[in-house]
C-alpha positions in Angstrom: -36.5 -67.0 -17.8 -37.5 -63.3 -19.2 -36.0 -60.7 -17.1 -38.2 -57.9 -15.7 -36.7 -54.9 -14.9 -37.1 -54.0 -11.2 -37.5 -50.7 -9.5 -33.7 -50.1 -9.4 -32.6 -48.8 -6.2 -30.5 -45.6 -6.3 -27.7 -45.6 -3.6 -26.9 -42.3 -1.5 -24.3 -40.5 -2.5 -22.0 -41.9 0.1 -18.3 -42.4 -0.1 -17.4 -44.5 2.6 -13.9 -43.2 2.9 -14.5 -39.6 2.3 -14.0 -38.9 5.8 -10.5 -40.7 5.9 -7.7 -37.9 6.3 -5.6 -38.8 9.2 -3.8 -42.3 9.2 -3.0 -41.8 13.0 -7.0 -41.4 13.7 -7.6 -43.7 17.1 -10.5 -45.8 17.0 -12.5 -47.8 19.4 -12.3 -51.9 19.3 -14.9 -53.7 17.2 -17.4 -55.5 19.1 -20.5 -57.3 17.4 -23.8 -57.1 19.0 -25.7 -59.6 17.0 -25.8 -61.3 13.5 -29.1 -61.8 11.5 -29.1 -64.4 8.8 -30.7 -63.2 5.7 -30.7 -66.2 3.6 -29.3 -66.9 -0.1 -28.6 -64.3 -2.7 -30.1 -64.8 -6.1 -30.6 -63.2 -9.5 -34.0 -61.6 -10.2 -33.5 -61.5 -14.0 -31.8 -65.0 -14.8 -31.0 -68.4 -13.1 -27.3 -69.1 -12.3 -24.8 -70.5 -9.8 -21.8 -68.4 -9.1 -19.5 -67.3 -6.2 -17.8 -64.2 -4.9 -19.9 -61.0 -5.3 -17.4 -58.3 -4.8 -19.0 -54.7 -4.4 -18.0 -51.5 -6.0 -20.2 -48.3 -6.7 -20.3 -46.5 -9.7 -22.6 -43.4 -9.8 -25.8 -44.4 -8.2 -25.4 -48.1 -8.8 -23.3 -50.6 -6.9 -22.0 -53.4 -9.2 -21.4 -57.0 -8.1 -18.6 -58.9 -9.5 -18.6 -62.7 -9.7 -16.3 -65.6 -10.5 -17.1 -68.8 -12.3 -20.7 -68.4 -13.4 -22.6 -71.6 -14.4 -26.2 -71.5 -16.1 -28.8 -73.1 -14.4 -32.6 -73.3 -14.2 -35.4 -72.5 -11.4 -34.8 -75.5 -9.7 -31.3 -75.0 -9.5 -30.3 -78.2 -11.1 -26.7 -79.1 -12.2 -27.7 -80.0 -15.7 -25.0 -78.6 -17.8 -26.1 -75.3 -19.8 -22.8 -73.3 -20.1 -20.9 -71.0 -18.1 -18.7 -67.9 -18.3 -15.2 -67.3 -16.2 -17.0 -63.9 -14.4 -20.1 -61.8 -14.6 -21.4 -58.5 -13.1 -24.7 -57.8 -11.7 -26.5 -54.6 -10.0 -27.3 -54.3 -6.6 -31.1 -53.8 -5.3 -32.2 -52.2 -2.3 -32.7 -55.9 -1.0 -29.4 -57.5 -0.3 -30.4 -61.1 -1.2 -31.5 -59.9 -4.7 -29.4 -58.8 -7.6 -30.5 -57.9 -11.1 -28.5 -59.1 -14.0 -28.5 -56.9 -17.1 -25.4 -57.7 -19.2 -27.5 -60.9 -20.9 -27.1 -63.1 -23.9 -30.2 -64.0 -26.2 -30.8 -66.8 -23.7 -31.2 -64.7 -20.7 -27.8 -65.8 -19.2 -25.3 -63.8 -18.2 -22.4 -62.7 -20.5 -18.8 -62.7 -19.7 -18.0 -59.5 -18.0 -14.3 -59.5 -18.7 -13.3 -61.8 -21.4 -10.3 -63.6 -22.4 -9.8 -62.5 -26.3 -7.9 -63.2 -29.4 -6.2 -60.2 -29.5 -4.1 -61.4 -26.4 -4.0 -64.7 -28.0 -6.5 -66.3 -25.6 -8.6 -69.3 -26.2 -11.8 -68.9 -23.8 -11.7 -72.6 -23.4 -8.2 -72.7 -21.6 -8.0 -68.9 -20.5 -10.0 -67.3 -17.6 -10.1 -64.0 -16.1 -10.4 -63.6 -12.3 -11.7 -60.1 -11.2 -12.3 -58.4 -8.1 -14.1 -55.3 -7.0 -14.7 -51.8 -8.9 -13.2 -48.5 -7.9 -14.7 -45.5 -8.9 -12.0 -43.1 -10.5 -14.4 -40.5 -11.5 -18.3 -40.5 -11.6 -19.7 -43.4 -13.4 -16.6 -44.8 -14.3 -13.8 -47.1 -12.5 -11.2 -49.5 -12.3 -11.2 -53.1 -11.7 -8.1 -55.7 -11.1 -7.9 -59.0 -12.8 -5.9 -62.1 -12.9 -5.2 -64.1 -15.9 -5.5 -67.8 -15.6 -4.1 -70.3 -18.2 -5.7 -73.7 -17.3 -5.1 -76.2 -20.2 -4.6 -79.0 -17.9 -7.2 -78.0 -15.4 -4.7 -76.5 -13.2 -4.3 -72.7 -12.5 -1.3 -71.2 -14.1 -1.6 -67.7 -13.0 -0.1 -65.6 -15.6 -0.2 -62.0 -14.5 -2.5 -59.2 -13.0 -3.5 -56.2 -14.6 -6.4 -53.5 -14.7 -9.4 -52.7 -16.9 -11.7 -49.6 -17.3 -15.4 -49.9 -16.2 -18.3 -47.9 -17.2 -22.1 -48.2 -17.0 -24.0 -47.6 -20.0 -28.1 -47.3 -19.8 -30.4 -49.1 -22.2 -34.0 -48.0 -21.2 -34.1 -48.2 -17.5 -31.5 -50.9 -17.4 -27.7 -49.9 -16.3 -25.4 -52.3 -18.3 -22.0 -52.7 -17.1 -18.8 -52.6 -19.6 -15.2 -53.4 -19.0 -12.3 -52.9 -21.3 -8.7 -54.5 -20.3 -5.7 -52.2 -20.5 -3.1 -54.8 -22.0 -2.9 -58.6 -21.1 -1.6 -57.8 -17.9 0.8 -55.5 -15.9 2.2 -57.3 -13.3 4.0 -60.9 -14.0 2.5 -63.7 -12.3 5.6 -65.7 -11.9 7.8 -62.8 -10.3 5.5 -60.0 -8.9 2.7 -60.1 -6.6 -1.0 -60.2 -8.1 -2.0 -56.7 -7.1 -5.6 -56.4 -6.9 -6.4 -60.4 -6.6 -7.7 -59.9 -3.0 -9.4 -56.5 -3.2 -9.1 -52.8 -3.8 -10.0 -49.8 -2.2 -10.1 -45.6 -2.6 -9.0 -44.0 0.8 -8.1 -40.4 0.3 -6.3 -39.5 -2.8 -5.3 -42.9 -3.5 -6.4 -46.2 -4.8 -5.1 -49.2 -2.7 -4.9 -52.8 -4.1 -3.9 -56.1 -2.2 -2.7 -58.9 -3.8 -1.1 -62.7 -3.2 2.1 -63.8 -4.6 3.1 -67.0 -6.1 4.1 -69.9 -3.4 3.8 -67.2 -0.8 1.2 -67.1 2.4 1.7 -63.4 2.6 -0.4 -60.4 0.9 1.2 -57.4 -0.5 0.0 -53.7 -1.3 0.2 -51.2 -3.9 -1.2 -47.6 -4.2 -1.6 -45.1 -7.0 -3.3 -41.5 -6.9 -6.8 -41.9 -8.1 -6.2 -39.7 -11.3 -3.2 -41.9 -12.2 -4.7 -45.3 -11.7 -4.5 -46.2 -15.4 -0.8 -45.5 -15.5 1.5 -48.0 -14.3 4.3 -45.9 -13.8 2.4 -44.1 -11.0 2.0 -46.8 -8.5 4.2 -47.0 -5.4 4.7 -50.4 -3.4 4.5 -50.8 0.2 8.2 -52.3 1.6 6.9 -52.8 5.1 8.0 -49.4 6.3 7.4 -46.9 3.7 6.2 -46.4 -0.1 8.6 -47.0 -2.8 8.3 -46.4 -6.5 10.4 -50.0 -7.5 8.4 -52.8 -7.7 8.8 -55.7 -5.4 9.8 -59.0 -7.0 9.6 -62.6 -6.0 13.2 -63.0 -4.8 12.7 -60.2 -2.2 9.0 -61.0 -1.0 8.6 -62.2 2.5 6.8 -61.3 5.7 8.4 -57.7 5.9 6.7 -56.1 3.1 3.3 -58.0 3.7 0.3 -56.6 5.3 -1.8 -59.9 5.8 -1.1 -63.6 6.0 -3.1 -66.8 4.9 -6.0 -65.0 3.8 -8.2 -65.7 0.9 -10.4 -63.1 -0.9 -12.2 -60.4 1.1 -12.7 -56.5 1.1 -11.4 -53.5 2.9 -13.7 -50.5 3.8 -13.6 -47.8 5.9 -16.2 -47.6 8.7 -17.7 -44.5 10.1 -19.1 -45.8 12.9 -15.7 -47.3 14.1 -13.5 -44.7 12.5 -11.1 -47.1 11.1 -10.8 -49.6 8.0 -12.2 -52.8 8.3 -11.0 -56.1 6.6 -13.8 -58.6 6.1 -12.8 -61.8 5.1 -12.2 -65.9 5.2 -8.9 -67.1 6.1 -7.0 -70.0 4.0 -7.2 -72.4 6.8 -10.7 -73.2 5.9 -12.1 -72.7 9.6 -15.7 -71.9 8.1 -15.8 -68.6 9.7 -16.3 -64.9 8.8 -13.4 -62.9 10.3 -12.7 -59.1 10.7 -9.6 -56.9 11.3 -9.2 -53.3 12.0 -6.5 -50.6 11.3 -6.2 -46.6 11.2 -4.6 -47.1 7.5 -4.8 -49.4 4.7 -1.3 -50.7 5.2 -1.9 -51.5 8.8 -0.7 -52.5 11.3 -3.9 -54.5 11.2 -5.2 -55.9 14.4 -5.8 -59.6 15.3 -8.8 -60.9 13.7 -11.9 -61.6 15.5 -14.6 -63.9 14.4 -18.0 -62.1 13.2 -20.0 -65.6 12.2 -19.6 -69.2 11.8 -22.0 -70.0 8.9 -23.5 -73.7 8.7 -22.1 -75.2 5.7 -24.6 -76.1 3.0 -23.0 -79.4 2.3 -21.6 -81.7 4.8 -17.6 -81.2 4.8 -18.1 -77.9 3.0 -16.8 -74.7 4.0 -17.3 -70.8 3.2 -15.1 -68.0 1.2 -15.0 -64.8 -0.2 -16.7 -62.9 2.5 -17.7 -59.2 1.2 -18.8 -56.2 3.2 -21.7 -54.0 1.4 -21.2 -50.8 3.4 -23.8 -48.6 1.0 -27.0 -50.1 3.0 -26.2 -48.3 6.1 -23.8 -45.4 5.7 -23.9 -44.9 9.5 -21.9 -48.1 9.6 -23.4 -49.3 12.7 -24.9 -52.2 10.7 -23.1 -54.1 8.1 -24.7 -56.4 5.2 -22.0 -59.2 4.5 -22.2 -61.8 1.7 -20.1 -64.9 1.6 -19.9 -68.1 -0.7 -21.1 -71.3 1.0 -19.4 -74.0 -1.1 -20.5 -75.0 -3.5 -21.7 -71.9 -5.1 -24.3 -70.7 -2.7 -24.1 -66.9 -2.0 -25.5 -65.7 1.4 -26.1 -62.8 3.2 -26.1 -61.5 6.9 -26.6 -58.2 8.7 -23.9 -57.6 11.5 -25.0 -55.1 14.0 -21.9 -53.4 16.0 -22.2 -52.0 19.4 
């Protein structure tokens, strides 16, 4: 498939958390008026099957970041053609279409953040899981990753780290680039995997949420945006306040956590509801899109409400990695949400609030 350059949509200069300045702000409860199913999300420039699809805005473009990306054909067949452990695409004005610009000679997506020989990593047994991009300055951002070693086809999560992200222009096509800062920052055996759930910019800080090994809870770190690439500048939520000392496995329990039994999702600021929203799926494989709300990134978070119960595309299947996309409606009254319907079918809905 030869990619054709679409008329790229320039998202408005809208920062969803620009108006967050008071963690005691009161907010009304979130109520859902209706949900419209928009269909499957596909690439306009290549044939792939993949999952996740986190969103992050750099400059005028929204970049979408994915997990395992398997090369397919126009019929969506399962014939093996190759894959990458992650990929990135550009969002278009149609939420069911994306545009891949980082392509190889066969017009398949290149790996966005690669395992490298520099760190002794063989791509056949190492992989990098990535989440959303957070802008640190106009057109540049940070992305958190999780390094996975799986020589026996089992996950061995070695550590979490960060990468710098930027956009290059090639003609009319914005091409995303990512560069790791070290093998990883946080040891996967003994420290939380910060950023493996999602990250968020709110006020002057970036917040990164992460799981921990053999643990059902999610923990939180933050850093001032201008210091995001300096590990020593990070602070850690201990359940009551922010501290400079990191949390370690032997000290981790429910007290320091902000979420329980969730898989991946994203936290956003809602102008319409005047609160933070966490859109996600749980770890109970309940086949539903859930929502929590709070007046601060560390919570306390409300009990979840059910936004939508998708129909599995395969008998016995499920959904995961629900992602909100606030840039389509800056007012926040409606919200595009995508999610992965197993196996590897990304779908979109529009949710209207009252």
